[in-house]
C-alpha positions, 0 to 999 in steps of 0.5 A: 594139662587137660582143660575142662570142657566149656560145653553146657552139660545136659541130662536126659529123662527117658521114661514111660508109664508102663511096660507096654510102652518100653519100646519107645525108650530107645527112640527117646534116648536116640532123640536126646543124644541127637539133640545134645549133639545138635546143640553142642551140649555134653550128654554123658551116659550117667546123665541119662535117666531111663525106665518105667515109672507112672506119674498118675499120683504126681512126679514120677519116681525117676524124676524124684531121683533126678531132683535128689541127685541134683541137690546132692551135686555141687552147683557148678557141676549140675547140668544146665539142661534136662532133655525130655520128649514132652513136658508131661514126662515129669508126671501126668497126674497132678499138674500142680505137683508137676509145676512144682517140680518145674519150679524146683528144677529152675531153682536148681539152675536146670532148664528144660528142653522138649522135642515139641516145645523147645525150651519150657519157661515159667517166667510169666503167668501166661507161660505157667498156665500154657504149660499146665494146660498142655500137661492137662491135654497130654494127660487125657489124650495119652490115656485114651490113645495108649489104651486104644493103641495097646488093645489094637496091637494086642488084637493084631498080634493075636491074629498074627498080623502086622500092625498097620500098612507099610509107609511109602519107602518101607519094606516089611518082611516077617514083621521087620521094617527095612528101607525099600531100595527104590523108594527110600532115597525119595523119602530122604530127599523129602526130609532134606528139602524140608530141612532147607525150608521147603514147603509141603507143596514144593516138596510134593512137586519134586516127589511127583517128578521123581518118586516111583509109584507105590506097589500093592498086592491086588487080588485078581481072579486068575492070580495074585500080582503086584499092581503099581499105584501112583501116589498123589503127592499132595501137601497133606500127604507130604506132611504125613510122610514127614511126621511118620516116625516109622522112617526112623525105626526103619533106619531110613533117616536118623532121629536128629533129622526127624526132630529137625524136620518137625522143628522146621514145621514149627518155625514156618507156622510160629506166630504168623501175626506179622505174616503179610500173607495172612490177613487175619488170625483165628484164636478159636480155630478148630475149637468151635462146632456148628450145630450140624456137627461140623467144625467151624474154620476161619474165613476172611471175606473182604475185611471181615473175619468169620468162622464158617461151616462148609457143609452146605448140604446142612444149610440149604446149599449155603456157606454158613458164616458167623462173625468172628468178633461176636464168637470171640467176645462170647468165648471171653464172656464164657471164661468170665462166667467160669471164673466167677462160678466154680460150681458152673465149671463142675456142672459143665464138666459133669455134663461132658462126662460119659452119659452112660454109667461106669458099670454099664460101660464095664459090662459092655466091655466084658460082654464084647470081649466074650463075644469076640472070643466066641467069634474067634472060635467060630472062625476056627471051626469054619476052617475045620468044617471046610477042611473036613469037607462039610463046608464047600469052598464057595461058601467058605468066604461068605461065612468068613465075611459074615464073621468079620463083619460081626467082629468089626462091629464088636471091636468098634463098640469095644473101643468106644466103651473103653474110650468113654471109660478113659475119658470119664476117669480122666475128667474125675481125676483132674477136677480140682486142677481143671477148676483152677486152670479154667478160672485162671484162663480168663485173666490172660486170654485177651492179652495172649498172642494168637497161638497161646489163645488157641492153646487155651481155647483147646484146653477149655474145649477138652475140659468142657467136652464141646463148644457149639454155635447154635442156629441163633449164632450163640456159643453154647457149652456141650453138643446140640 
């Protein structure tokens, strides 16, 4: 007689917002399968919910289908886990509704596991606010990033070019990536060392000793030849390598290995308040800007904490330091004023929106698209003139370079305009939720641990646009 499996049952949510993002669905599915296997959970084929569904107006339709199926399933037969790559897969429009979905899942006995957070819990006010703020950040960042990425890829495809440079260890042939026989083993070793808990510096030392140099094609006067370039395996370069999902796409490593490598990174940096190597913590790290435009970073001198600007050229060749306690107290005071005045929140957010009107931005986008189309025609005409003998070979490259400069300038202006449109729309759509989140932040900021304080501060920064320390060492909302 067969016995029922005692492994916890899991379902998976693999969803994107538009057809242009469908290429990520296989990666989401592979991550869910690999995670379930690593956790010793049962993930059956009929438990994978996959497709395209927008979440701009609340929970995605696929999510609603999951809830309906859960309610129609006997409690003993329901899954214990729902896997998804990020919390915002539930729906990125109305954060309040997304949290209602989260509450419904918990009431149905289902726990949520994501690639970037692990288990998502709602058992305290702090965690509820933290999850909501992460969804808020994801909403705007995803909109801006996806719009820019779609336009970038579309432009490259129209030009017949591959998207981006090949990462170290990858070969590209006719747009298809595959492992480089000489360098792919080096990439595998880097991931293996990371899974053993090695730091970026240690991995970099090993790669420096064994990694063959990268090879690029450099234009020469006489011929086009491959010229090797030694890669400097700095900790930052190693970090970039380990975060590059292209190695999964090129089948150098599997999705499980990639995901575990990201988890190792979190465990090594998570909650460092008790780390003897770290004397102090900086909850506003990466959030504050100096009036000169540079980001302030945490710095310790003696027993004192500071936020400092290292741009000495902007400060009479001196390192500008501001006491951390002073700025953190000002930030808490700012949260208190936001809590006391919803009107102040609306005022700050309106100021953070694009200073250019929407009609002007839309006209700029139309005009630049038209100019780019004309430049493409001019480029084609230039080649025709050269082929017909009306344009000398020595003048061809000069003409092409001029057209390329004009195209690059227009593309930058176009991307900036589109980004401003996306940001403005995101700010307007989340007005109600932003007021609610910012007013709740003050109640828990001082009691939260440093990691969550930083997450709250970054969410506040996103909503208000900028937090600047002026020349008088006072915290101001907005850019100088």
